[in-house]
C-alpha positions as CSV (number, residue, x, y, z in Angstrom):
1,M,10.9,9.7,-38.8
2,Q,13.9,7.4,-39.3
3,S,16.1,8.2,-36.7
4,A,12.8,8.4,-34.7
5,T,12.3,4.8,-35.5
6,D,15.5,3.9,-34.8
7,F,15.6,5.8,-31.7
8,I,12.6,3.2,-30.7
9,N,14.5,0.1,-32.1
10,R,17.6,1.3,-29.6
11,L,14.8,1.2,-26.5
12,S,13.5,-2.0,-27.5
13,K,16.7,-4.3,-27.6
14,I,17.1,-6.5,-24.6
15,A,19.4,-5.3,-21.7
16,D,21.7,-8.8,-22.0
17,N,22.5,-8.5,-18.1
18,Y,19.1,-8.4,-16.9
19,Q,18.1,-12.0,-18.1
20,L,18.3,-13.4,-14.8
21,T,17.6,-10.7,-12.7
22,S,14.2,-11.1,-15.2
23,W,13.4,-14.4,-13.8
24,L,13.9,-13.2,-10.0
25,F,11.8,-10.5,-10.3
26,I,8.5,-12.9,-11.5
27,K,8.9,-15.4,-9.0
28,L,9.0,-12.4,-6.3
29,L,6.2,-10.4,-7.4
30,A,4.5,-13.7,-8.3
31,V,4.9,-14.4,-3.9
32,I,3.7,-10.9,-3.3
33,Y,0.6,-10.9,-5.3
34,F,-0.2,-14.1,-3.1
35,I,0.5,-12.2,-0.6
36,A,-1.6,-9.4,-1.5
37,F,-4.8,-11.6,-2.4
38,L,-4.6,-14.0,0.2
39,S,-4.5,-10.9,2.6
40,I,-7.8,-9.2,1.1
41,S,-9.6,-12.8,0.8
42,V,-10.1,-13.2,4.4
43,Q,-11.4,-9.7,4.7
44,I,-13.1,-8.4,1.5
45,I,-17.0,-9.8,2.3
46,G,-16.8,-8.0,5.8
47,L,-15.5,-4.9,3.9
48,V,-17.3,-4.8,0.7
49,G,-19.7,-7.3,0.6
50,S,-23.5,-7.4,0.5
51,H,-23.7,-7.0,4.0
52,G,-20.8,-5.6,4.4
53,I,-19.4,-1.6,5.4
54,L,-19.5,-0.4,1.8
55,P,-21.4,-2.7,-0.5
56,F,-19.7,-2.5,-4.2
57,A,-22.7,-3.6,-5.9
58,G,-24.6,-0.7,-4.6
59,F,-21.6,1.2,-5.8
60,L,-21.6,0.0,-9.3
61,D,-25.4,0.6,-9.3
62,H,-24.4,4.5,-8.2
63,L,-22.1,4.5,-11.5
64,L,-24.1,3.3,-13.6
65,N,-26.9,5.6,-12.7
66,S,-24.3,8.6,-13.0
67,H,-22.4,7.4,-15.8
68,G,-24.4,5.2,-17.7
69,K,-22.5,2.4,-20.3
70,T,-19.5,4.5,-20.2
71,A,-18.9,3.9,-16.1
72,W,-16.5,0.9,-16.6
73,L,-14.2,3.2,-18.5
74,F,-14.0,4.6,-15.7
75,V,-13.7,2.3,-12.6
76,P,-12.5,-1.1,-15.1
77,N,-13.2,-4.3,-13.1
78,V,-14.7,-7.6,-13.6
79,F,-17.3,-7.4,-11.3
80,W,-19.3,-5.2,-13.5
81,L,-20.6,-8.9,-14.9
82,N,-20.9,-10.3,-11.4
83,S,-21.0,-8.4,-8.0
84,S,-22.2,-10.9,-5.9
85,D,-20.3,-12.1,-2.8
86,I,-19.3,-15.7,-4.3
87,A,-17.3,-13.7,-7.2
88,L,-15.7,-11.1,-4.8
89,R,-15.1,-14.4,-2.5
90,L,-13.5,-16.0,-6.2
91,V,-11.5,-13.1,-7.1
92,P,-9.1,-13.3,-5.0
93,S,-9.0,-16.9,-4.5
94,L,-8.3,-16.9,-8.5
95,G,-5.7,-14.4,-7.6
96,C,-4.0,-16.9,-5.2
97,F,-4.5,-19.7,-7.8
98,F,-2.4,-17.6,-11.1
99,S,0.0,-16.7,-8.6
100,V,1.0,-19.9,-7.7
101,L,1.0,-20.7,-11.8
102,L,3.4,-17.8,-12.2
103,F,5.6,-18.6,-9.7
104,F,5.9,-21.5,-11.5
105,G,6.6,-20.4,-14.9
106,V,3.2,-21.6,-16.5
107,F,1.2,-19.7,-18.6
108,K,3.9,-16.4,-17.4
109,K,2.5,-13.7,-19.8
110,W,-1.7,-14.8,-19.1
111,S,-1.0,-16.1,-15.6
112,L,0.5,-11.6,-15.3
113,I,-2.5,-10.4,-17.2
114,I,-4.6,-12.2,-15.6
115,L,-4.0,-11.4,-12.1
116,F,-3.0,-7.5,-13.3
117,V,-6.9,-7.8,-14.1
118,L,-7.8,-9.3,-10.8
119,Y,-6.1,-7.2,-8.8
120,L,-7.6,-4.1,-10.5
121,S,-10.9,-5.1,-9.8
122,V,-10.2,-5.6,-6.3
123,F,-8.6,-2.5,-5.8
124,H,-11.9,-0.9,-7.0
125,A,-14.5,-2.8,-5.1
126,G,-11.9,-2.0,-2.2
127,Q,-12.9,1.7,-2.4
128,T,-11.6,3.4,0.7
129,F,-9.9,0.1,1.8
130,L,-7.7,-0.6,-1.4
131,S,-6.6,3.6,-2.1
132,F,-3.6,2.6,-1.0
133,Q,0.1,3.4,-2.4
134,W,1.0,0.1,-1.9
135,D,-1.9,-1.1,-3.8
136,S,-1.3,1.5,-6.6
137,L,2.7,0.1,-6.7
138,L,1.5,-3.6,-6.5
139,L,-0.8,-2.5,-9.6
140,E,1.9,-0.9,-11.9
141,T,4.5,-3.4,-10.9
142,G,2.2,-5.8,-12.4
143,F,1.2,-4.2,-15.5
144,L,5.6,-3.5,-16.6
145,A,5.9,-7.1,-15.9
146,I,3.4,-8.4,-18.6
147,F,6.3,-6.9,-20.9
148,L,9.0,-8.5,-19.0
149,V,7.9,-11.7,-20.2
150,S,9.0,-10.6,-23.8
151,G,12.4,-9.9,-22.3
152,P,14.0,-7.1,-20.1
153,S,14.3,-4.1,-23.3
154,H,16.5,-1.0,-22.1
155,L,12.9,1.1,-22.0
156,L,11.1,-1.4,-19.5
157,I,14.3,-1.0,-17.1
158,F,13.6,2.6,-17.9
159,L,10.7,2.6,-16.2
160,F,11.4,0.4,-13.8
161,H,13.9,2.5,-12.1
162,W,11.5,5.2,-13.0
163,L,8.6,3.6,-10.7
164,L,11.1,3.3,-8.2
165,F,12.4,6.6,-8.7
166,R,8.9,7.8,-8.8
167,L,8.1,5.8,-5.3
168,R,11.1,7.6,-3.3
169,F,11.8,10.7,-4.2
170,M,7.6,11.7,-4.3
171,S,7.7,10.4,-0.7
172,G,10.6,12.9,0.5
173,L,8.7,15.7,-2.0
174,S,5.7,15.3,0.0
175,K,7.7,15.8,3.1
176,L,8.9,19.1,2.4
177,A,5.7,20.1,0.5
178,S,3.9,19.6,3.7
179,G,5.5,22.0,5.8
180,D,5.0,19.8,8.6
181,P,7.8,21.4,11.2
182,S,9.1,17.6,12.3
183,W,10.7,16.8,9.4
184,S,12.2,20.3,9.4
185,N,13.3,19.8,13.2
186,L,14.3,16.3,12.6
187,T,11.6,15.3,15.2
188,T,9.5,12.6,13.3
189,L,11.1,9.2,14.5
190,K,10.6,11.0,18.2
191,Y,6.6,10.1,17.4
192,Y,6.7,8.1,14.1
193,F,7.4,4.2,16.3
194,E,4.6,5.3,19.1
195,T,2.1,6.9,16.6
196,Q,1.6,5.0,13.3
197,P,-1.0,3.7,12.4
198,L,-0.4,-0.6,13.5
199,P,3.2,-0.8,15.5
200,H,4.4,-4.1,15.9
201,I,6.2,-4.8,19.1
202,G,10.2,-3.6,17.4
203,A,8.2,-0.3,17.5
204,W,8.1,0.1,21.5
205,Y,12.3,-0.5,21.3
206,F,13.1,1.5,18.7
207,H,10.9,4.5,20.8
208,Q,13.2,3.6,23.0
209,L,16.1,4.8,21.4
210,P,18.1,8.2,22.3
211,D,16.6,11.4,20.5
212,W,20.2,12.1,18.8
213,L,19.6,8.7,17.8
214,L,16.1,9.5,16.9
215,K,17.5,12.9,15.0
216,F,19.5,11.2,12.7
217,G,17.5,8.6,11.6
218,S,14.9,11.5,10.8
219,G,17.5,12.6,8.5
220,F,18.5,9.6,7.1
221,V,15.4,8.9,6.0
222,L,15.5,12.4,3.5
223,F,18.5,11.6,2.4
224,T,17.2,8.5,1.3
225,E,13.7,9.8,0.1
226,L,15.8,13.4,-1.9
227,I,19.4,12.3,-2.9
228,V,19.7,8.9,-2.8
229,P,16.7,8.2,-5.6
230,F,18.9,10.1,-7.9
231,F,21.6,7.5,-7.7
232,I,19.3,5.4,-10.2
233,F,20.7,6.7,-12.8
234,L,23.9,7.3,-12.5
235,P,26.7,4.6,-13.0
236,R,26.2,1.1,-11.9
237,K,27.8,2.2,-8.7
238,F,25.4,4.7,-8.0
239,R,23.1,2.2,-8.8
240,L,24.8,-0.3,-6.5
241,L,24.6,1.9,-3.5
242,A,21.0,3.2,-3.9
243,A,20.2,-0.4,-4.2
244,A,22.0,-1.4,-0.3
245,L,20.9,2.3,1.0
246,T,17.4,1.3,0.2
247,I,16.8,-1.7,0.4
248,F,19.0,-1.5,3.9
249,I,15.8,1.1,5.0
250,Q,13.1,-0.9,3.7
251,L,14.8,-3.5,6.3
252,L,14.8,-1.0,9.3
253,I,10.8,-1.0,8.4
254,I,10.2,-3.6,8.6
255,A,11.7,-4.1,11.8
256,S,9.8,-1.2,13.3
257,S,6.7,-1.2,11.6
258,N,3.8,-3.5,10.5
259,H,3.5,-1.8,6.1
260,N,2.2,-5.1,5.2
261,W,3.9,-6.5,2.1
262,I,5.3,-2.3,0.7
263,N,9.1,-2.6,1.9
264,L,9.2,-6.5,0.1
265,L,7.4,-5.0,-3.3
266,T,10.0,-1.6,-2.6
267,I,13.0,-4.1,-1.7
268,V,12.5,-6.3,-5.6
269,L,12.1,-3.1,-7.1
270,C,15.6,-3.0,-6.2
271,L,16.8,-5.8,-8.6
272,F,16.9,-3.5,-11.4
273,L,19.5,-1.2,-10.0
274,L,21.7,-4.4,-9.7
275,D,22.3,-7.1,-12.6
276,D,22.9,-10.6,-13.7
277,K,26.6,-10.5,-12.3
278,I,25.2,-9.7,-8.8
279,I,22.3,-12.2,-9.1
280,Q,24.4,-14.9,-9.2
281,K,26.5,-14.5,-6.6
282,I,22.9,-14.1,-4.2
283,I,21.6,-17.1,-6.0
284,P,23.7,-20.3,-4.8
285,T,22.6,-22.8,-7.4
286,K,23.6,-22.6,-11.2
287,I,19.7,-21.4,-13.1
288,N,19.2,-22.0,-16.9
289,I,17.9,-19.3,-18.1
290,K,16.7,-18.8,-21.9
291,P,17.9,-15.5,-23.3
292,V,15.3,-13.7,-25.1
293,P,17.1,-12.6,-28.5
294,S,14.6,-9.2,-28.9
295,A,11.5,-7.8,-28.2
296,G,8.3,-8.6,-30.2
297,T,6.7,-6.7,-32.8
298,K,4.0,-6.0,-30.1
299,H,6.7,-5.1,-27.5
300,K,7.6,-2.5,-29.6
301,I,4.8,-0.8,-30.9
302,I,2.7,-1.3,-27.1
303,L,5.3,-0.5,-25.0
304,P,6.6,3.3,-26.1
305,V,2.9,4.5,-26.1
306,V,2.5,2.9,-22.4
307,A,5.6,5.1,-21.2
308,V,4.7,8.3,-22.8
309,M,1.3,8.0,-21.1
310,I,3.1,6.9,-17.3
311,I,6.3,9.6,-18.0
312,V,2.6,12.3,-18.6
313,T,0.7,11.2,-16.1
314,S,3.1,11.3,-13.4
315,V,5.5,14.1,-14.3
316,S,1.8,16.2,-14.1
317,V,1.7,15.1,-11.1
318,F,4.9,15.4,-9.8
319,G,4.4,19.7,-11.1
320,E,1.4,19.4,-9.1
321,M,3.0,18.1,-5.9
322,A,5.5,20.6,-6.1
323,T,3.9,23.6,-6.7
324,G,0.5,23.2,-5.3
325,K,-1.1,24.3,-8.4
326,K,-3.8,22.8,-9.9
327,L,-3.3,20.6,-13.0
328,P,-6.0,22.1,-16.5
329,N,-9.3,20.5,-16.0
330,A,-8.7,18.9,-19.4
331,V,-5.5,17.5,-18.1
332,A,-6.6,16.6,-14.6
333,Q,-9.1,14.5,-16.0
334,S,-6.9,12.6,-18.4
335,T,-4.7,11.9,-16.0
336,M,-7.3,10.7,-13.3
337,V,-8.7,7.9,-15.7
338,I,-5.3,6.4,-16.7
339,R,-4.6,6.3,-13.2
340,M,-7.9,3.9,-12.6
341,W,-6.3,2.1,-15.0
342,G,-3.7,1.6,-12.7
343,I,-0.7,3.0,-13.8
344,G,0.7,6.7,-12.9
345,H,0.0,7.1,-9.9
346,M,1.0,9.4,-6.8
347,F,3.1,8.8,-4.5
348,H,3.9,10.0,-0.5
349,V,5.0,8.0,2.5
350,F,4.1,10.1,5.9
351,P,4.0,13.4,4.5
352,N,2.5,14.3,7.3
353,M,3.9,12.9,11.0
354,Q,1.0,12.2,13.9
355,T,2.1,13.6,17.6
356,E,-0.7,12.4,19.4
357,R,-2.2,8.1,19.2
358,H,-5.8,8.4,19.8
359,E,-7.3,5.1,19.9
360,L,-11.3,4.1,19.3
361,Q,-12.8,2.0,21.7
362,I,-15.9,1.0,20.5
363,Q,-18.3,-0.4,23.2
364,G,-21.9,-1.3,23.3
365,S,-24.6,-2.4,25.6
366,Y,-28.5,-3.5,26.0
367,D,-29.7,-1.4,28.9
368,G,-27.1,1.9,28.8
369,V,-25.6,1.1,32.0
370,E,-23.4,-2.0,31.5
371,W,-20.7,-1.3,28.8
372,K,-18.9,-4.3,26.5
373,N,-16.0,-3.6,24.3
374,Y,-15.6,-5.0,20.8
375,T,-12.3,-6.1,20.8
376,F,-10.5,-5.3,17.2
377,K,-7.4,-8.0,16.3
378,Y,-4.4,-6.0,15.8
379,K,-4.8,-2.8,17.1
380,P,-3.7,-1.7,20.2
381,A,-6.1,-2.0,23.4
382,A,-5.2,-3.6,26.7
383,M,-1.8,-1.6,28.3
384,D,-0.1,-5.4,28.8
385,E,-0.7,-7.0,25.3
386,A,2.2,-6.3,23.2
387,P,2.0,-4.4,20.2
388,V,1.2,-7.6,17.3
389,F,3.4,-8.5,14.2
390,V,1.1,-8.9,11.7
391,L,3.1,-8.1,8.6
392,P,3.2,-9.3,5.3
393,H,-0.8,-9.2,6.0
394,Q,-3.0,-6.0,5.8
395,P,-6.0,-5.9,8.4
396,R,-7.4,-2.7,6.2
397,L,-10.8,-2.7,9.1
398,D,-7.8,-2.1,11.9
399,W,-5.4,0.2,9.6
400,M,-8.3,2.4,8.5
401,I,-9.5,3.0,12.3
402,W,-6.1,4.7,12.8
403,F,-7.7,7.2,10.3
404,V,-11.1,8.1,11.8
405,P,-9.8,10.8,14.7
406,P,-8.7,13.7,12.7
407,Q,-12.6,13.2,12.3
408,H,-12.5,13.9,8.8
409,W,-15.9,13.7,6.3
410,E,-14.8,10.9,4.1
411,M,-14.0,8.6,7.1
412,N,-17.0,9.7,8.8
413,V,-18.6,8.1,5.7
414,W,-17.3,4.6,6.5
415,F,-17.0,4.8,10.4
416,D,-20.7,5.4,10.5
417,R,-20.9,2.8,8.3
418,F,-19.5,0.6,10.3
419,L,-21.6,1.2,13.2
420,M,-24.7,1.3,11.5
421,R,-23.5,-3.2,10.8
422,L,-22.4,-3.9,14.7
423,R,-26.0,-2.4,15.3
424,Q,-27.4,-4.6,13.0
425,G,-25.3,-7.4,13.9
426,S,-24.0,-8.0,10.7
427,P,-21.9,-11.6,10.7
428,D,-19.6,-11.0,7.9
429,V,-18.6,-7.5,9.7
430,I,-18.6,-8.9,13.3
431,G,-16.2,-11.7,11.8
432,L,-14.0,-8.7,11.0
433,L,-12.9,-8.2,14.9
434,K,-11.5,-10.3,17.2
435,K,-14.6,-10.5,19.8
436,N,-17.9,-10.0,19.5
437,P,-19.2,-9.4,22.9
438,F,-22.6,-9.9,21.9
439,P,-23.3,-13.5,20.0
440,M,-26.9,-13.7,20.5
441,M,-28.4,-10.0,19.5
442,P,-26.8,-7.0,18.9
443,P,-26.9,-4.3,21.6
444,A,-29.5,-1.9,22.0
445,F,-27.1,1.1,22.2
446,L,-23.5,1.9,20.9
447,R,-20.5,4.3,21.9
448,V,-17.1,5.5,21.5
449,R,-14.8,5.9,23.4
450,V,-11.3,7.9,22.7
451,F,-8.5,7.8,24.8
452,R,-5.2,8.9,24.3
453,Y,-2.0,6.0,23.9
454,T,1.9,6.1,24.4
455,F,4.3,3.6,24.7
456,T,5.5,2.8,28.3
457,S,9.2,3.5,29.1
458,S,11.7,1.1,29.9
459,E,11.7,1.7,33.7
460,E,7.6,1.9,33.1
461,R,8.1,-1.5,31.5
462,A,9.8,-3.4,33.9
463,Q,8.0,-2.2,37.2
464,T,4.5,-2.6,35.6
465,G,4.9,-5.4,32.8
466,N,2.4,-2.7,30.6
467,W,3.8,-1.8,26.9
468,W,1.4,1.1,26.4
469,K,-0.3,3.9,29.1
470,R,-3.6,5.6,28.3
471,E,-5.7,8.7,29.2
472,Y,-9.6,9.2,28.7
473,L,-10.3,12.1,26.8
474,G,-13.5,11.7,26.1
475,L,-16.5,10.0,23.7
476,F,-16.1,10.3,19.8
477,P,-17.2,12.4,18.5
478,Y,-17.3,15.2,20.8
479,V,-13.7,15.3,21.1
480,R,-11.5,17.5,20.0
481,P,-9.8,15.4,16.8
482,R,-6.4,14.5,16.7
483,R,-4.3,17.3,14.0
484,P,-2.8,16.0,12.1
């Protein structure tokens, strides 16, 4: 018993060389929280409001009917108190407000707690539109940051390392487990820049690179995801190398892809691979940081419990991914509940690579003869329009449209609801689009056309001025599904 207590006390000791690092980390986390809340604030009503695509109030009613008064345990969120459109608008606004408070160091611990609760609420309210790895990554990062106010203990630093390791290594492991031939033969980047959900103009230029360099890049991705993550747990020189390589590849992704703020958050997590000596060289002015002498009693008691929950849950998910075998029902249920509270999630970035880009063009008509296009804000449409640079914002509707061509039933559910709202002329949903061709009255008919899009070559671009070329495939869903 005494040895266990001593071990916990050693883990609870403050890491003196991470005081400045922690200060900078919280500042940058506040910025990312602000970006995330601001991004969803302009979309949430159209996505899940009372006249949105997937009204959250109806989902809560369904949960209440199926689980009774314990439903909040499985889907914890503040909208149990009020799920009106006003509440849905208020929560992201409060998130922006407390992000600003956190940035300026006002009520740091309470700001971090409130930010975590608010984003957990938005995460659940968003349903399929917020079911992404960057959302769960922000949740676990924000949750751990609550303890950082009490000082960067050795255990807490380990948990940040463990989170970054999981994000990177699980992404690599999922690529191997998928059996996708494009990863085994290193042709992934031949397709990635063209077929990713929302490419920006940088993707076109990367797509023009020679095949040998794209193959090298595919191998480099696997190296940084399967080998480099183990450097995190090695001596300082290896940790610094891990940070450098991880940050380098995140910058390459930013230069070639619209992946909102996940790459920025990954870079921020790399701060814990550095230390105060490095940070002092990065920050030009001298910052006076009041050192935390030791972690508080609550920190010493609660954090080890949290650590066990995170490690057990994430190791279980690791095992399931590596072996392909499902967890025992009791373990699966327990880990699922923990993940619903924002920690212990699985990460698997692009385990399968699409080799074709299918774009959906939604059209409406009053008479079934003359058809007009609904225009999205960001996804590819006109051949001569350059792919738009939108990060760190994530337009959730434009992003989700990319998942529809494979025709999986769970995607068809929300897409059918989206088309229904267009037929109804819902202002909240139409507000998510760039152009509504029927401002006076919704159309009597809708149809969805499918095109295969490919980037033009440098020569084709010089001759035509186009960034894209396309081929008509047919009407959705009466075309072959995109695979994978």
